[in-house]
N, C-alpha and C positions, 0 to 999 in steps of 0.2 A: 757304339756304332760309328763307322768311319764316315768322314765327311764326303758327300757325293762329289765326284770329280767335276761334274757339271756346275757345281756351286763353288768350286775352289776360287778363292780370291787372292790375288797377289798383294803382298804388303804394300808395294809401291802404288797400288791403285787407290789407297785410302787417302782422300783429300777432303779438306773442308773448303767452304766458299772462299774464293780468293780475296785477300786483303792486301793493300799496297805494302810492299816490303819496305823496311826501314822505319816504319811506324811501330808504336807499342803493339797494336793489334797484329801487325805483320809479324813481329817477333813472337807474339803469343801463338799465332797460327803455326809457325815453324815448330815451336815447342810442343804444341798439342799434336801435330802430325807425327812427329818423331816418337812421342810417348805412346800414341795410339798404335803406331806400327809395331812397337815392341809388345804391346798388349795382344794384338792380333796374332803375332808370331807365336806367343806362348799358348794362346788358346788353340791355335792350329795343331800344336803338339799334344795338348792335354785333352781336347774335347773328345768325349766318348759317347755322345748322344746329343739330343736337342739341348741348347739351340745350335743352329748351324753357324758356320763361320760368317756367312753372308749376313745373318741376323745380327751377329756381334758387330760386324763392320758398320751396319746401318745404325745401330744404337750409338756406336762411338762417334760417328759423323754427327748425329743429332746432339750428342753431349757437347762436342767441341763447338758446334754452331751456337748452342744456347749459352755456353760460357763466354764466347765472344760477344754475344748480344747483350750480356749484362753490362758491357761498357758502352753500349749504343742506346739502349732503351731501358728506363727504370724498371719495367715489368715485362721481361721477355716471356713469350708464350711458351709454356712447357709442353713438350710432346707427351701425351698420355702413356706412350710406350715406355718412357723413361721412369714412370712412377711404378716400378716393378722391382722385384728382388734382383733380377738380372741388371736392370738399369742402375740400381744403387751399387751393386757389386762392381760393375764396369767403371763407375765414377771413382770408386775407391782404388781400383787397379790403375786407372789413369793418373790419379793424384800420386800414387806411389811411384809410378814410372817417371813423372815429372820431377819429383824430389831426387830420384836416383840420377836422372840425367843432369840435374843442376849440380849435384855433388861432383859429377865428372867434369864440370866446367863447360864453358862455351856460351853461356848466356849471362846477360847483365844481372847482377844481384838486385838492382833496383826494381826489376820486374817480378821478382819472386813473390813478395808479399801481396801486391795487388792481384796477381794471378791466383794465389791461394785463397784470398778473400772471395774472388769470383767463383772459385770451385765450391767454397763453403756456402755461398748463396745458392748455388745450384743444388747442393746437398739438402739445404733447407727446403727448396722448392719441390724436390722429388721425394723427400723423406716421408716416412709414415707419420701421420699426426700422433702426438705424444699419447693422447688418450686411447687411440687404437692400438698402439704398441703396448701400452700398459695393460689394456684389456686382453690382448692376445697372450701376454705372459700369464695373466691370472687364469685364463682358460686352459693354459698348457699344463703339462705334467708337473712342473715346478711351481704352479700357481700358489699352492698352500704355503710352500716354503718362502716364496716371495712375500706373501702377506705377513707371515711370521717375522721375517727379517725387518719389514717396515715397522711392525709393532715393537720389536726390540729396539730399533733405532729411536723410536718415540719414547719408550719407557725409560731408557737410561737417563737422558737429560731431565725428564720430568721428576725422577726420583731425587736427583740433585737439587732441583728447585724446591721440592717439598722440604728437604732437610734445611736448606738455607733459609727459606721463608719462615719456618717454625723457629729456628734459632734466632733470627732477627726479631720476630714477634715477641719472643720471650725475653728480649733485652740482653742476650748473651754477648752481643757486640757493642753494647751501649744503650743508653736510655732511648725509648721511642715514645712519641706522643700518641694521643688517641687516634688522630687521623692516619698516621703512619701504621698504627697497629691494625686498623680496619683495612687499609690498603694491602698490608701483608696477608691479612686473613683472606682477602679476595684472591690474591695470587695463589695462596695455598689451596683454596677451594678449587680454582680452575685447574691447577696442576694435578690435584688429586683426581679430579674427574677425567682428565686426559690420561693419567696413569692407569686409572681403572679400565678405560676403554682399551688401552694397549694390552693390559693384562688379560682382559676378556678375550681378545683376539688370539693371544698366545695360547690361552687355556683351551679355547674351542678347537684349535688345530692340534692340540696335544692331549686328547681325551684319555690317553692311557696313563697320564701322569697326574690324575686328579688327587690322589692321596697316597699316604705311606703304604708300603706293601703289607705291613702288619701292625696291629694295634699296639700302642705304647701307653705307659702311664703318664698322666698329665694333670694339671690343675685347671679346672673349668674356670675358676675365678681369674687365673692368669690370662686365659684366652679372652675373657670379657674385657679385662683391663687393657690388654694390648690393642683390641679394637677401639676402645675408648681413647687411648692415647693417639691413635692415628687420625681419628675423625674429630677430636676435640677442637682444633682450630676452625674447622668448618662449622661446628655447632656454635662456637663463640662468635664467629663472624655473622651468623644469622640470628644470634641472640636466642638460641633454642636450648632448653634444658635437656641434658642427656643423662638418662637414669639407667643404672645397672641393678639387677637383682640376681646375685649368685645363688647356687643351690646350697642346700643344707649340708650335703655330703660332697665335698669338693674334689677329692682325688679319685680319678676315674681312669678306665682303660678304654682307649679309643683312638681316633685319628685327629689330633689337634690341628694339624695343618689344614686339612680339608674343612674342618669345623670353623676355624678362624676366618678362612677365605669366604665361606658362605655367609657368616655373620657380618663380615666387613662389607661385602657387596650389598647385603640387605640394609645395613645401617646407613651406608653411604646413600643408597637410593632413597631411604626414608628422609634423611636430612635434605636431600636435593629437592624433594617435592613437598616439604613442610615449610610454611612461612611463619607460623607462630605456634606456640605451645611447647610440645616436648616430643622426644623420641625415647622409647624405653626398650632395653634389651634384657630379656628375662630368661633365666634358666631355672625351671621349676621341677622339683623332684616329683615324679609320678608314682614311683615305688622304688624299691631298693636298686633295681638295675636300669631304670628308664628315666630320662630327663626330657622335658618338653622345652624346646628353645623357641622363643618368639621375638619378633621385632615389630613394635607397634608405633605408629606415628599419629599425630593429630592434624594431618594435612587435609587436603580437599577430598580425599577418597576417590573412588572410581565407580563408574556406572557399569552395568552388566555387559554392555557392548565392548568396553575396554577390557574387562576381565576375560572375555572370550578369546582374545588374541594376546593375552599378557605374556605368555611364554614363547611367542613366535620370535625367532632371533632377528628377523628383519622387519618387525612391526614398526609403525610410525605413530608417534603421539601427537595428535593434532589438538591445538587449542588448549594445551596444558600449561597453565601459568607456572612459572618457577622453573621451567626446564632450562638447564644450564649447559648440558653437554650433548650426548648422543641421542638420536632418535631410535636407535636400534634396541632390541631387547636382549642383547648378548649377555648382559650382567645377570638377568634372571634366568636365562638359559643355562648359564654356568652354574648358578646356585642350585637349580633343579638337578643337574647332573651330579653335582657334589653330594647333595643330600641323598640321591638315589644310590650313589656309589657307597655311601655309609649305611645303606639298608633301610632307608626311610622314604617318605614322600613329602614334598614341599607343598603346603596348603596355604590358601589365602582367603581372607574375608575382608570386605571393604564395602563402605557405604558413602555416598556423597554427603559431605558435611560431617562425617564421623571420623574418617581416617582410614588407614589400611593396617592390617596385621598379617604378617607372614609367620608361619609356625611349622615345626616338624618335631617328631619324637625320635630320639636315638636310644638304642640300647648301649649303655655305658656302664659296665659292671664296676662297682667300687673296688678300689685297691688301696692297700696301706700306704701312707705317705713315705716317701723316700727318706731313709735315715741319713742324716748328715754324718760325715766322718768325724768321730770324736777328736777334739783337740787335746793332745797329751799335756798333762800338768808340767809346768817348767821345773827343771831340776834345781837343786839349791845353788849350784854353780851359776846357772842361767839367771836365777833370781838376783844373785849378788851382782852379776855383771850388769843387769838392768838398772 
């Protein structure tokens, strides 16, 4: 839409309140007027609809006035009209024109930095609050991707901390005393909890990648031992026994990545909420093709009210002693989705003072163990050479 002729504003008519020439503010006034004139000239060429040029001029005058006021009063009053997308856009345009004009020469270099600081103060004053901007991004079309990126940024350094803390705790870089070993255990436990929260966020935003596309042959015992290796420092730090019971028939056909992730989440959760006693991870043969997996702890247990909201992803745990990390139920939500993706149902039984037991039954047909490639016998010539 063309600008109405009646509202046409000449560039020369753009002025800010008069300030005595020859002073710093006088110099700033000249710089701001010249930069604002160039902004208006460009908008007069490009504007194809609201806002009108007169509205742009009015906002630029308000911006220039408030920038000057930052040098007069510690807290200049910000016009609410400036706290808009157009106000912030015009401030960026004004800043860019000031920099271009400075590069062309004609203004003292000593005035550039204080003027830029004044503009940044104005940007802060009219900028969107950080929490509103972040919330707006989360509500937008790319909100899930933003959340996933934040989780990735969190998980990468946490993984490094896990490896380093475990290596130090085991004395791979030199002897450690009992106090240092316990401190390293606390570091490992905290990092594992944060890493788990980040992994849960990534998984809940990528539900299509919960497990391998097709069943593969794997060792159930190896899955249990891998889980044990990851959580062992956490169990040692809390002085809890961690018990494993592998199945009688070890080699199975299934989805080991999804299975290990579900068991890891359940075991980490059990250790988190257990202060004394033990946590046991059991794989029990139900018949030839089925295995029942369970994770049982000797913690405080849960009352019926807690069980009713246990799998809500945004639930809160109130008054639960021993809570170290997140109040969300993302971990259990992920576990339930993993178990369902493998064709089963995640069940739970708990009683206050007895503890908690999560369990599920999977169809995992047995398969023959992988044959190792036979090592050929050395030739006579090789034997002599050795």
